[in-house]
N, C-alpha and C positions, 0 to 999 in steps of 0.2 A: 800684413801679409802679402806672399811672395805669389807672383804671378808668373805665369812659367813662359818660357820664351816662343814654344808654341801659340801660345795663346795671344801672345803680343802680337804676334806676325799675324796671326786670326784679324783681329781689332783693325792693323794697321792696311790688311786687304779691303776690309767691307769699309775702312774711310776711304781711301781711295777709288774704289768702286763708287762711292756713294758722291767723291767731288767729282769725277769724270761726267756721273750721270748728269751732276750740277751744271756742268759746263758745257755740255749736250746739249740741255733744255735754253741755257740764258744764249747759246748762239743760235739755237730755233726760234727763239722769242726775236732776236735781232734782227735775221734774216727770212723775210717770209718765203713762202715758195712759188714760185713763179707758173701762173697759170698756163696748164695745158690748152694744147690750140681748140678749138670750138668743135664740137662734132656736127656733121652735117645732118640736119632734119628731112627728112622724107616721106610725106605724108601724101597716100592715096589721091589720087585725082575723085574730086569732087564730081560727080554724073547726076542732071540735072533733067527731071521731067517738069511738066506742065500738063497737068488734068484738064479738061474741055472746061471745068469753073474754074481756072486760073488759079488753082492753087500750086506753089511751087512745090517741088520735092526734091532735094539732094542728100545724096547719099553718101557713105564713104564704107566701101567694104574693106573691113579687116578681122578677116575669119580666124587670127589665132586663139581668142577666147570664145567662147560660146556665149559674150554679154552683148546688147544690143543696146543703147539711148538711143530713145527717141526724143528728138525736142520739138514742141511744136512753137512757132514764134510768132507770136501779133505784131506789127512794127505798129504798136501803139502804145504807146504807157505814159505815162505822168506828163509829159509834154503836151497831152493831147485833153487834158482834163482842164476848167477852168481854175484858177486859184481860190474861189470859193469853195471850191470842191475839193482842194487837195487830199488825198488818198485815196479818190474814187477808183483808179486803175488800178490799185495793190489791192483795194477794200473785193474790187468785182472780182481778181483773179485768184487770190485767196478764197474765194466762196465757191468757185468751181467745183473744187472735191468734200466740199460741205452739205452734197443733195441734187440728186439727181431727179427728173420727177419719175425714176421707178427703183432708184434707191437710194437711202440717205445716209449720210456723211458716213454713221459708224459701220455700214455694210462696202462701200468704197474702202475705206480703210482692211477690212476684214480681207475683202474678196482679192485686193494689191497684193496685202500680207500672205493669203494662203499661197499665192503663186512666187512667192519666195521675191516679190520685187518692192519697189519704192512708187510715186507717183507723188510728186509738186508742184505747186502754182505761186504766178508770183506777178508783180510788176518792178518795174524798176523807171527811170527816168525817161529809156530810147524803147522800150516792149515789153510786152504780157508773156512769160514763158507757162507752159505746161510741160514737165518733164517726166518721163517712165525711164526707169532703169531696171530689166528683166531678161532673164536668162532666155539664149534665141529657141528653146523650147516650146517656151510659153508666152511667145512674142503676138501670139494672136486674139489667146484671150486677154491680154493686158490693153490691146490696143481699144478692143472690145469694153474696155472701161475707160478705156483715154476718149475717147469720140463720144462717150457719153456725156462725162462731164465738161467737157468744150462747146456740144452740139445742143446738150437738153441741160441745162443746169436748172434746179429750180428755183434758187434764192429764196430760202423758205427764210420768213421775218424773222422767228425764233435766233436762227442761225446768224442772218445780219446782226440782230440784239447783240449776241453773244462776240458776235466776232468785233463790233464797234467796241462794247465795253471791254472786251481785252486790249482791243490797242489802246481806248483811251487809259486804260491802266497803265499800259506800259509807256504811254508819253508822260502821264503822270510822274514814273518816275523817274525817267530819262532826262525830263528836265529840271531835274537837279542835281545832273551829273552835266560839270563843267566840260568836258571833251564833246557828249552830247550837245550842248547848248550851242557852244562853239562853230560847230558846222549847222545847226539849225536855221544860225541865225544870220552865218553868214550865205544863207541858201538866197537870202530874199535883200540882204545888206549888201552883200558884192556882187553876185553874179545874175540878180535879178530875179531870179526862178521863185518855186515855192519848193518844202518838203515834200519829197514823191510821199513820205508816208503819212503825210498828213498833218495838221493843226486840230489842237483841241474844239476849237470852234468849227473847223473844216469835215472835221471827223462827226461831229453833232447835227448836222444840217444835212448830211447825204441821207437820202429817201431809198427804198425799193425801187421807186422811180425811176431814179438814176440811175442807180447800176443795171436796169436793166437794160434803160436808154441807151449806155455803153457799151454793153453786151452787144446789143442788135449793132448798133455802126460801128461799133469796131472789128468786131471778132468776125469776118468774111474770109471764104477764101481767097481773094484775090489779093489781100492784104496780110497772108499769111507764108509761111514757109516752116512745111513740115522735112525735121532733118532726122536722115537714120545712119547710124554709128555705130559699125561693128557687123558682127558674125551675121551678115546678111545681103543677098546678093540684090543687084539693082533693080532686076525683073520682079523677084519677090516684093521688094520693099513697094513697088511702082502699082501690081497688084491689091497688096495689104493700105496702101493710100487710096485703090482708085475703091474698094469694097467698104473702108469705112469711115470717109471722108467724100466719094464720088460724088453723094447726093445734096451733098451741104450747097446753098445755094446764095447769093450774094443778094446783099437787100437794097445797095445804090448801083449806079449806071458806072460809077470811078472809083479808084482804089482812096480811101479814106484821105484823107486830107489833114495835117495837122498843124496845131496854133504853132508859132513862132515864138521863141524870145528870145529877144533882141535888150540891147543896152545902148538906150539913147545918150546915158553920160558920157564922154568922153574924161575917163582919170585920167588926171596928169600930176595930180601931188596923191602921195599915200596920207590916209584917214586913220584915224585912231578909233574905236569900238569898243568901249567895256560895259560889259552887262555884267552889275553888282551882285553877286550872288551872296551873303555874309553868312560867316561861321564856314563855308566850304573848306574842305581839306587840302585842295590844292586849287591852282588855278590853270585855264586851258590859253595857250598862247597858239592863234594861227595867224597865219599870211595868206591873203588872200587876191584873187585876180579873175575878172573873167579877161577871157582873148578871145576878143570879138575876130575874125577872118584865120581863125586855126581853126577849120573843122577837122575830124578823123580821116575823113578822103584825102588830104594833103598830104601825100606820103611822105613831101621835102618838108612839110613841116612834125609830123608824126613821127620819126624817125627820130631825129634831131634831140623832139620836147621829149622820147621813150628813155633816149639814154643818157639827156641832161638830169633826168627824174631821178635816173638809176645813181649817178653820181652823188648829187643833192641832197636825196632823202632815199633812196630806195630801198633800203637794208640796215645792216650793223653798221657795216665798214663805211657809210655813207659819211658826206662833209658835215651832216645837223648833229648825226647821231655821236660822229667824233669829236664834234667841239663840243657838244650841251652834254652827254653824257659820258663818254669815256675819257674826256679829259676834265670835265669840270665838277660832272656828279651833279649836276642840277637837276636832270629828270632819266628816268628809266629808259625813254627811248626818244627819240624824235624823225621824222620822215616826212616825205611830200608827196604828193601824185597827180593823176590829170583825171577829170571828169571831161570826158567825149561825149560830144552832141555831133547832128547832122551840119548845123552851120557853124559852130566855136565848140569853143572849149573852157576849161574851170579849173584855175591849179590854186593849191593850196597845200600849207604846209604843217604841221600841227606837233603838241609834245603839250607836257604838263608838268609843273615845277610848283615848289611851295611859291606861296602868294608872295613871299618878299623879295624871289628874284625874277619875278614876271616880266619886270621892267628891263630889267636884264637879260631874258630870255629873250625878250622881243628884241633889243638890241643886235643880241648874236644872230638871230634869223636873218636881220635885214642886212649885215655883214656877210652871212654868206649868201646870201641870194646877189648882192653885188659883186661878190669875187669872180661871180659866173661871167660879168660882164668883163672886168679889168683885170682879172687875176690871170694866172696861168694852168694851163690844164695838162699834166705829163703823161707820156703815155703809158707811163709805167703804172699812173694811178687811173685812166680810162680803160685799159686792157683787161681789167679783174671788172670793171661797172659793167662792161659790155657780157664777159664771162655766165656773170649772175643770170642777166634778163636771157642768151640764147639755153643757158642750162636750165632754164626756169621755165622757158617755152619749150623745152621738147620734152622736159619731165611731165608737163601737161597735158600733150598731144598722146601720151603714154596711155591714156586711160579715155574709156570712151565717152565718159560724161565732159573729160576736157577737151577733147576733140570734137564735141557737139558744139558745147560750149564756144570753141574757138570759130566753128564753121557761123554759128547762131550769132554771134558779131558781127561778120564781115558782110552777111545779109543785112543786117538791121543796118547799116551804114551804108548801102548798097554797094559793095564792095567784091571784088572778084575774088573768088576762093581759092584761085593759084597766089595769091599774096602769101599763103600760111609755107608754099617751100621758096617763099624768096625773104621769108623775115630776118634768118639769119644773116644773110647776102649783105641785106638794109642795114642793119644793126652794125655789121663790124666795117660798115664803108662812112660811118657818120664818126666826121674829125671833131679836133677842138674846135677850130674854126667855127663848126654850125652850128654846136651847143652853144659858143660865147655872142654868135649874131644871133641866134634865137633870144637868148635872155636878153640882148640888150633892145630888141624890136620887141618884145612881147609880158616882160617879166617886174618892169618899173612900174611904180607909182600905184602900187597893189594896196592894200588896207591890213590895218592890224585889229584882229579880234580877238581881246583878250574878256574870259570869264571867269570872275576870282571873286576876293572880297578884298572890294577895293579900297579899302580905308588901309589895309596892310601892304599896301603898292603906288596908292596915290603920289603921294610923293615923289618919289623916286622914279614915278614915270613922267612927271612934269620935269625932275631936272634930268632926263635923257632925252627928252623931246620937247624941249624948250618952246619951238614953231609950230607946232602941230597941236591945233582944237582936239580936244576930246571930247567924243558925243558919248553921253554917259543914260543906261537904263535898268533901271531896279529888276531884276528876273523876274521880280511879282510881277510888274506892269507890261512885260512884252508881248506883243500881238503882231505875227506877220502880215495880218491883215490890213492893217494899216500903213499911211505913207509913211507914218514917223514910228511905226515898230512901236509903237506901246498904246496902250489904252488913252 
């Protein structure tokens, strides 16, 4: 069969186009685009008012869209509960929306839904929060519901029993998952804390008296910040705060004091804890370290730590993910994070891999942490990681929810709200030397925590870490209420 000359020319032209496209794509993969200059972030000034009952009212006026987020922040969370009652703060906060003296849980949900808004409540380690999102024209009706759940919770025994059952069911499932279990056991083993969500033992012991007592002791105006962010003026916010929370009385003479968790041991050598979970599909591999003397309030430590985290495990292009996932294909992802506290912080890396490669991944994680102390950090690597931080920061502040959450975080740690406008500058001025100095001073000598099928990585772990004694606990025998962590 003969092919005409014109058809040959068309085929040749198409080939040339495809070849050119391939060369362009190949070149694009070899040469990464240079990050653009970071955009400045300008946050409206936070206006603060103090009501006669010592309730702090913080207002961020942003009238671009008719939405308002209200966060009521109680500066008491899991930190204030006894270890034996782990989960009490979160149970108390979650129950606020499950019924008041005049409204059932169903009625609360229906009324806020009818207004086109949402209401949520819960607690973490540092605080308890009730949050409402609503259009500005329905603000007064939403605040009536919010004040009712905060000031007049019923704590009905049926709702308590239901929430405890749901919490225990969730824990029962999660305690069979390697990643959850690794974080869960690290809270006690490395951080000297307890899980904010509670343990099966502690949840079972919590009574209605415990819940009402926690609410009475901690939910006071002098221990609270009421934050308005969005389409509202300072004068109107103060007026609404007075209307709905002005008669709220303090039960104690001074602001609630919190329990302080400190770590008495000085970890100078790394330890290995293995939680044996037979027949687990994968193994979770974490590196964990409690950092005494590294609180959120110290900017000279917080910002180097923040940039360090972005570099090490703060996203797809971070060092951990590059080494473990992209180069070696040993995991779907690897990352790191800091959990900030009032007087200290907790650092951890996290990843999952097949059981057979758990020891190898642990070795790789430690190598990447060590590189932060004695390796080089080029400007071409550091600049994009800073851009990720400042870009995420700016996007988060574009919503009323993100803005209110950022302000709540600052108030929880007693920091000035003006820090929001200096965040980008503080990130950009962090140097490679500051990162390496921080890593050298704080990240060495942590713990390796592995949760998985021990039989599949036992020999390799002993080979790679011949001089480190392994503490072994069967998952079925784990009990964080005991000093030994096992039944």
